[in-house]
Legacy VTK file of the C-alpha trace (Angstrom):
# vtk DataFile Version 3.0
C-alpha trace
ASCII
DATASET POLYDATA
POINTS 486 float
-7.072 -18.813 5.338
-6.568 -15.921 2.895
-3.591 -13.625 3.615
-2.687 -10.383 1.834
1.012 -9.752 2.528
2.010 -6.141 1.779
5.669 -5.218 1.452
7.832 -2.498 -0.069
10.563 -4.923 -1.181
10.936 -8.622 -1.918
13.944 -10.736 -2.825
14.941 -11.595 -5.518
13.030 -8.803 -7.284
14.268 -5.854 -5.224
16.234 -5.684 -1.994
17.754 -3.148 0.377
17.830 -5.278 3.545
16.317 -8.022 5.644
12.712 -7.085 4.861
13.238 -8.265 1.287
14.588 -11.604 2.501
11.623 -12.084 4.839
9.145 -11.113 2.120
10.703 -13.550 -0.306
10.825 -16.456 2.150
7.941 -16.239 4.632
5.012 -16.252 2.135
6.207 -19.452 0.385
6.699 -21.108 3.790
3.149 -20.104 4.774
1.816 -21.523 1.506
3.357 -24.872 2.419
1.300 -24.752 5.624
-1.895 -24.243 3.632
-2.322 -20.459 3.626
-3.705 -18.856 0.451
-1.307 -15.897 0.440
-0.750 -13.151 -2.115
1.979 -10.514 -1.979
1.343 -6.867 -2.887
4.500 -4.974 -3.918
5.127 -1.676 -5.785
6.005 -1.946 -9.470
9.521 -0.526 -9.400
11.506 -0.975 -12.647
13.586 -3.720 -10.994
10.375 -5.604 -10.226
8.638 -5.194 -13.580
11.665 -6.165 -15.642
11.949 -9.522 -13.863
8.298 -10.541 -14.257
7.188 -12.847 -17.043
4.079 -11.642 -18.907
2.202 -9.978 -16.018
-1.547 -9.677 -16.543
-3.738 -6.671 -15.812
-6.174 -7.364 -12.976
-7.714 -3.907 -12.603
-7.419 -0.254 -13.458
-7.086 1.685 -10.208
-8.167 5.183 -9.180
-5.424 7.754 -9.627
-3.205 8.305 -6.582
-3.740 11.429 -4.483
-2.782 14.514 -6.425
-3.647 12.752 -9.713
-0.152 11.286 -9.958
-0.819 9.533 -13.227
-2.537 6.263 -14.020
-2.349 3.138 -11.899
-3.003 -0.542 -12.510
-2.933 -3.718 -10.514
-0.974 -6.467 -12.239
-0.931 -10.185 -11.531
2.211 -12.282 -11.770
4.048 -15.082 -10.048
7.427 -14.913 -8.388
10.082 -16.041 -10.890
11.028 -19.628 -10.206
8.019 -20.299 -7.970
4.233 -20.287 -7.903
3.931 -17.489 -5.294
1.153 -15.105 -6.499
2.166 -11.464 -6.781
-0.028 -8.376 -6.984
2.070 -5.589 -8.481
1.057 -1.950 -8.077
1.982 -0.390 -11.403
2.027 3.404 -11.164
4.854 4.857 -13.265
4.533 8.374 -11.833
5.337 7.024 -8.363
7.610 4.049 -8.943
9.212 4.250 -12.399
12.389 6.117 -11.488
16.116 5.435 -10.995
17.647 4.706 -7.631
16.247 2.429 -4.968
12.791 1.965 -3.510
13.295 4.675 -0.878
16.298 6.725 -2.045
17.194 8.441 -5.281
20.545 8.095 -7.092
21.865 10.804 -4.758
21.085 8.558 -1.725
18.512 11.070 -0.498
14.956 10.047 0.340
12.424 10.639 -2.401
10.510 13.748 -1.286
7.191 12.103 -2.224
7.718 8.892 -0.230
4.660 9.816 1.810
2.597 9.612 -1.378
4.379 6.587 -2.835
3.776 4.421 0.224
0.556 6.119 1.207
-0.810 4.868 -2.115
0.555 1.385 -1.430
-1.365 1.404 1.861
-4.506 2.741 0.200
-4.459 -0.060 -2.379
-3.749 -2.646 0.311
-6.786 -1.445 2.253
-8.915 -1.317 -0.911
-8.156 -4.993 -1.620
-9.564 -5.847 1.821
-12.847 -3.968 1.327
-16.054 -5.616 0.147
-15.769 -3.682 -3.157
-12.308 -5.072 -3.949
-11.645 -5.419 -7.692
-10.395 -8.969 -7.060
-12.451 -12.137 -6.964
-10.429 -13.042 -3.890
-10.786 -11.509 -0.433
-8.274 -11.603 2.445
-9.115 -12.666 5.969
-5.941 -10.973 7.237
-3.742 -8.176 5.897
-0.117 -8.584 6.989
1.718 -5.224 6.830
5.482 -4.796 7.031
7.235 -1.742 8.497
6.037 1.815 8.023
5.610 1.623 4.252
2.368 -0.366 4.596
1.514 0.363 8.242
-1.195 2.848 7.322
-3.465 -0.018 6.275
-4.823 -0.894 9.770
-5.819 2.749 10.290
-7.572 2.878 6.911
-9.424 -0.349 7.724
-10.451 1.090 11.094
-11.699 4.459 9.891
-13.610 2.984 6.976
-15.140 0.228 9.112
-14.010 -2.689 6.983
-15.685 -5.728 8.555
-14.253 -9.154 9.236
-10.695 -8.354 8.147
-7.900 -8.530 10.699
-4.524 -6.807 10.459
-0.991 -7.649 11.557
1.932 -5.210 11.532
5.456 -6.625 11.582
8.203 -4.360 12.914
11.443 -5.131 11.120
13.132 -1.942 12.346
11.351 0.497 14.653
13.829 3.272 13.860
12.161 3.801 10.472
8.727 5.243 11.216
7.386 7.133 8.200
6.772 10.448 9.969
5.374 13.262 7.824
3.560 16.561 7.999
-0.039 16.338 9.236
-1.308 18.101 6.101
-1.046 14.751 4.298
-3.753 13.120 6.440
-6.843 14.101 4.390
-4.964 13.634 1.103
-4.393 9.981 1.999
-8.037 9.368 2.793
-7.980 9.602 6.589
-10.366 11.816 8.554
-8.824 14.811 10.279
-10.148 13.360 13.540
-7.508 10.615 13.232
-4.829 13.180 14.100
-4.737 12.567 17.840
-2.652 10.629 20.352
-5.147 7.762 20.095
-4.613 7.643 16.360
-1.942 8.675 13.860
-0.351 11.649 15.692
3.215 11.191 16.910
5.016 14.143 18.532
3.518 16.687 16.149
3.800 14.531 13.058
1.601 12.163 11.115
3.202 8.716 11.547
2.508 5.701 9.343
4.063 3.315 11.856
2.266 4.825 14.834
-1.010 4.423 12.913
-0.302 0.755 12.380
0.887 0.024 15.901
-2.169 1.695 17.368
-4.794 0.093 15.122
-3.389 -3.335 14.185
-4.973 -6.391 15.758
-1.574 -7.992 16.341
2.001 -6.689 16.260
4.969 -8.920 15.552
8.673 -8.233 15.784
11.511 -10.289 14.397
13.049 -11.557 17.642
12.113 -12.172 21.259
14.782 -9.873 22.700
13.860 -7.013 20.346
10.252 -7.339 21.525
11.408 -6.559 25.045
13.922 -3.904 23.994
11.421 -1.755 22.075
9.327 -1.355 25.213
12.207 0.614 26.796
13.304 4.231 26.220
16.687 3.070 24.898
15.251 1.178 21.930
11.623 2.324 21.737
12.319 5.340 19.481
9.580 7.291 21.286
6.982 4.531 20.826
7.867 2.525 23.925
4.801 3.736 25.833
2.401 2.644 23.110
4.167 -0.691 22.699
4.081 -1.328 26.427
0.325 -0.753 26.496
-0.001 -3.217 23.596
2.368 -5.804 25.067
-0.358 -8.472 25.199
-0.714 -8.171 21.401
3.049 -8.145 20.784
4.700 -11.354 19.532
8.402 -11.938 18.841
9.200 -14.419 16.052
12.813 -14.942 14.992
13.287 -14.894 11.229
14.406 -17.950 9.338
16.899 -18.073 6.487
16.248 -18.919 2.862
17.138 -22.320 1.429
19.502 -20.558 -0.994
21.850 -20.008 1.943
23.181 -23.545 2.143
26.891 -24.317 1.625
26.021 -27.790 0.295
24.126 -26.412 -2.699
25.197 -22.746 -3.012
25.883 -22.113 -6.708
27.963 -19.009 -5.908
30.761 -20.939 -4.219
34.053 -22.211 -5.605
33.421 -25.524 -3.852
30.407 -26.769 -1.923
30.852 -28.245 1.528
28.923 -29.367 4.595
29.435 -30.067 8.284
30.759 -33.553 7.514
33.560 -32.207 5.349
34.769 -28.655 5.961
37.753 -28.817 3.614
35.717 -27.020 0.952
35.747 -23.938 3.163
39.514 -23.649 2.683
39.094 -23.666 -1.092
36.481 -20.902 -0.836
38.762 -18.833 1.382
41.656 -19.029 -1.034
39.391 -18.216 -4.002
38.007 -15.206 -2.120
41.492 -13.964 -1.228
42.486 -14.159 -4.881
39.281 -12.449 -6.062
39.646 -9.555 -3.626
43.397 -9.024 -4.017
44.258 -10.250 -0.529
47.382 -12.232 0.263
46.591 -15.889 -0.419
47.338 -17.663 2.825
45.046 -20.250 4.413
46.468 -19.557 7.883
45.751 -15.806 8.052
42.395 -15.217 9.793
39.968 -13.612 7.346
37.237 -11.451 8.929
34.125 -10.799 6.843
31.547 -8.028 7.147
28.462 -7.521 4.957
26.296 -4.612 6.038
24.523 -1.388 5.410
27.087 1.238 6.354
25.240 3.033 9.140
25.744 4.081 12.743
23.241 1.390 13.761
25.497 -1.333 12.374
28.492 -0.275 14.505
30.779 0.290 11.518
32.501 3.113 13.394
33.367 0.695 16.215
35.229 -1.485 13.744
36.993 1.527 12.218
38.141 2.595 15.691
39.883 -0.712 16.365
40.787 -1.863 12.843
44.384 -0.611 12.891
45.052 -2.454 16.166
43.650 -5.668 14.690
45.560 -5.357 11.437
48.829 -5.233 13.380
48.046 -8.841 14.355
48.202 -10.123 10.767
44.510 -10.509 9.950
42.512 -9.727 6.810
39.184 -7.967 6.213
36.674 -8.629 3.426
34.008 -5.890 3.614
30.942 -5.441 1.438
28.399 -2.683 1.966
26.898 0.650 1.072
25.249 3.484 2.945
26.687 6.468 4.789
29.177 8.203 2.488
31.555 9.163 5.294
31.741 5.624 6.651
32.271 4.327 3.134
35.153 6.738 2.570
36.767 5.799 5.893
36.606 2.124 4.942
38.071 2.775 1.485
40.882 4.767 3.114
41.541 1.806 5.425
41.783 -0.463 2.389
44.257 1.866 0.679
46.417 1.948 3.799
46.440 -1.824 4.230
46.668 -3.195 0.691
46.691 -6.956 0.592
45.062 -7.112 4.032
41.821 -5.152 3.581
39.303 -5.370 0.747
36.309 -3.009 0.650
33.621 -3.386 -2.002
31.255 -0.403 -1.967
27.772 -1.446 -3.011
25.868 -4.691 -2.720
26.535 -7.882 -4.667
24.430 -10.915 -3.720
26.871 -13.404 -5.208
29.865 -11.813 -3.477
27.926 -11.820 -0.208
27.681 -15.616 -0.455
31.381 -15.936 -1.235
32.414 -13.705 1.678
30.192 -15.652 4.057
31.717 -18.954 2.934
35.306 -17.769 2.561
35.678 -15.850 5.814
36.836 -17.461 9.036
35.008 -15.008 11.333
31.966 -12.841 10.604
31.515 -9.392 12.187
28.173 -7.853 13.251
28.912 -5.171 15.885
25.412 -3.629 15.668
24.243 -1.126 18.258
20.804 -2.625 17.789
19.603 -5.384 15.502
15.913 -6.338 15.428
16.748 -9.786 14.086
19.646 -9.917 11.680
20.106 -12.612 9.074
23.810 -12.462 8.309
24.774 -13.991 11.658
22.543 -16.984 10.860
23.953 -17.261 7.335
27.452 -17.187 8.837
26.732 -19.961 11.333
25.166 -22.097 8.605
28.396 -21.679 6.602
30.727 -22.546 9.491
31.832 -18.931 9.982
31.433 -18.102 13.703
30.080 -14.554 14.164
31.199 -11.822 16.546
28.090 -9.899 17.637
26.810 -7.491 20.243
24.226 -8.821 22.681
21.130 -7.128 21.283
17.892 -8.100 19.534
18.064 -11.127 17.301
21.827 -11.370 17.719
21.264 -12.180 21.385
18.577 -14.719 20.482
20.571 -16.633 17.885
24.281 -16.578 18.833
25.614 -18.519 21.841
28.801 -17.017 23.271
31.921 -19.163 23.441
32.813 -19.288 27.149
34.082 -22.010 29.449
30.623 -23.492 30.030
29.413 -23.463 26.422
32.724 -24.750 25.107
32.472 -27.658 27.527
28.880 -28.573 26.643
29.357 -27.980 22.905
26.683 -25.285 22.509
28.983 -22.355 21.610
28.339 -20.883 18.146
30.075 -17.480 18.202
31.329 -14.568 20.293
29.140 -12.021 22.061
30.118 -8.681 23.599
27.976 -6.389 25.734
28.639 -2.681 25.220
28.704 -0.776 21.933
32.326 0.254 22.420
35.344 -0.294 20.187
37.388 -1.807 23.016
34.681 -4.407 23.718
34.509 -5.325 20.036
38.294 -5.579 19.915
38.387 -7.924 22.901
35.637 -10.122 21.437
37.516 -10.429 18.138
40.712 -11.275 19.986
38.874 -13.991 21.917
37.775 -15.378 18.569
41.295 -15.174 17.140
42.691 -16.994 20.165
40.273 -19.892 19.708
40.814 -19.851 15.946
44.350 -21.052 16.618
42.961 -24.029 18.559
41.774 -26.048 15.590
39.849 -28.642 17.613
37.957 -26.008 19.641
37.333 -23.919 16.517
35.901 -26.794 14.565
33.568 -27.605 17.466
32.218 -24.026 17.343
31.821 -24.236 13.576
29.924 -27.518 13.726
27.676 -26.316 16.549
26.580 -23.361 14.419
26.099 -25.464 11.293
23.828 -27.873 13.174
21.389 -25.144 14.216
17.985 -25.197 12.510
17.351 -21.736 11.081
14.783 -22.847 8.503
11.657 -20.793 7.821
9.340 -23.670 8.755
9.417 -22.956 12.490
8.911 -19.196 12.022
6.093 -19.786 9.531
4.315 -22.061 12.004
4.407 -19.272 14.599
2.990 -16.713 12.146
0.318 -19.213 11.204
-0.673 -19.458 14.872
-0.896 -15.649 15.101
-3.267 -15.657 12.132
-5.275 -18.554 13.540
-5.701 -16.811 16.902
-7.111 -13.748 15.148
-9.569 -15.742 13.065
-10.691 -17.868 15.980
-11.245 -14.671 17.953
-13.404 -13.381 15.116
-15.637 -16.433 15.240
-16.060 -16.502 19.025
LINES 1 487
486 0 1 2 3 4 5 6 7 8 9 10 11 12 13 14 15 16 17 18 19 20 21 22 23 24 25 26 27 28 29 30 31 32 33 34 35 36 37 38 39 40 41 42 43 44 45 46 47 48 49 50 51 52 53 54 55 56 57 58 59 60 61 62 63 64 65 66 67 68 69 70 71 72 73 74 75 76 77 78 79 80 81 82 83 84 85 86 87 88 89 90 91 92 93 94 95 96 97 98 99 100 101 102 103 104 105 106 107 108 109 110 111 112 113 114 115 116 117 118 119 120 121 122 123 124 125 126 127 128 129 130 131 132 133 134 135 136 137 138 139 140 141 142 143 144 145 146 147 148 149 150 151 152 153 154 155 156 157 158 159 160 161 162 163 164 165 166 167 168 169 170 171 172 173 174 175 176 177 178 179 180 181 182 183 184 185 186 187 188 189 190 191 192 193 194 195 196 197 198 199 200 201 202 203 204 205 206 207 208 209 210 211 212 213 214 215 216 217 218 219 220 221 222 223 224 225 226 227 228 229 230 231 232 233 234 235 236 237 238 239 240 241 242 243 244 245 246 247 248 249 250 251 252 253 254 255 256 257 258 259 260 261 262 263 264 265 266 267 268 269 270 271 272 273 274 275 276 277 278 279 280 281 282 283 284 285 286 287 288 289 290 291 292 293 294 295 296 297 298 299 300 301 302 303 304 305 306 307 308 309 310 311 312 313 314 315 316 317 318 319 320 321 322 323 324 325 326 327 328 329 330 331 332 333 334 335 336 337 338 339 340 341 342 343 344 345 346 347 348 349 350 351 352 353 354 355 356 357 358 359 360 361 362 363 364 365 366 367 368 369 370 371 372 373 374 375 376 377 378 379 380 381 382 383 384 385 386 387 388 389 390 391 392 393 394 395 396 397 398 399 400 401 402 403 404 405 406 407 408 409 410 411 412 413 414 415 416 417 418 419 420 421 422 423 424 425 426 427 428 429 430 431 432 433 434 435 436 437 438 439 440 441 442 443 444 445 446 447 448 449 450 451 452 453 454 455 456 457 458 459 460 461 462 463 464 465 466 467 468 469 470 471 472 473 474 475 476 477 478 479 480 481 482 483 484 485
């Protein structure tokens, strides 16, 4: 089984969110199951500088608009044998900032071209005239940045190649002006409701959702949610008509997120001996300038700072919480206004609130291990990984009942506390008062050391490995190939 996995980011080479974690973990897990999988990723500076002696596989046609030269490089993921195909096109990818945003945090105005070219190359590698001596049976596309591939395969009648589109976040759709359609190699006839048109725009994601053979999402609950007007982002009708081809598969977590072996921690620990968690908490308090006190509840949050993540809900109730002698350790970047509000909170509550603007992978591990409670008040969350990291580290999460948060966190109530299944705290409505009450429920149980430890251990015993998720993806691929041969 030959799989071409196309992604716009992959950890540890480049990361803005959960897609990078999935891209860095799922392909190796699929290789262990016997899949011959290769990952196609753009050659951003952060990617190229981490590769060891990449080879040139092919010179590629210039991108639309003659945006310079382009090559396809071969490499392996540092520290593993995962094969990488790197799209090296300096005019499109060699620039400062992130993969989607410039240094000013604004979207690159030519993102349509940058990821249109990624899709074009992905489709080219599936055609009979591919420059490779390897040919995929299935192209697995991720989010809008590569979702144009199924449409390109359809309109150019590429035989015997199936496509899968994974929705990691439906809110990001890649909607652009229709004038780009012919420039990206699609016929003008594709601009219709039964094609790439979406409310007067040309949509990469709509193209993929309409033409892909299978669609996956990253949790069971999110699969249901996106077929409703509340979460469907205008695509709920299409997704409902494709419900028989829609599969929800909860993400796993990488082996690097393991408190027994985590090299970022002051002291490693496991579910048999949680004392190491106290040492990590005290080290984190010292590092972040918080009062060093093992008894003060420390609440951690690691997130993109966006409306989706419910950061405003926390801001609305933070002062009330801080009156109760708690601490916050916050790490994140995103919306400038939210960032400024958080920094103002930290200035007003010195010694109780630490805010680190940006993203630091090592600090993320230390906050997850050193915190007592982890906060994820998301308005919607397709899957979420941080709540699973937190449970694995004995840090019960407080989450809203949505998407993957609903699928992975078991609320601590009378019944679940009795049967030992409780792993965190779940609230229903995206309101500050509901978040506040959920945190106070957590704080109340935190003071009951026996009950708290039971919640910690229940979360740490959960199996969030990638093996189970990979097996489900493998079955999706197998069903497509068996259908081809029928």
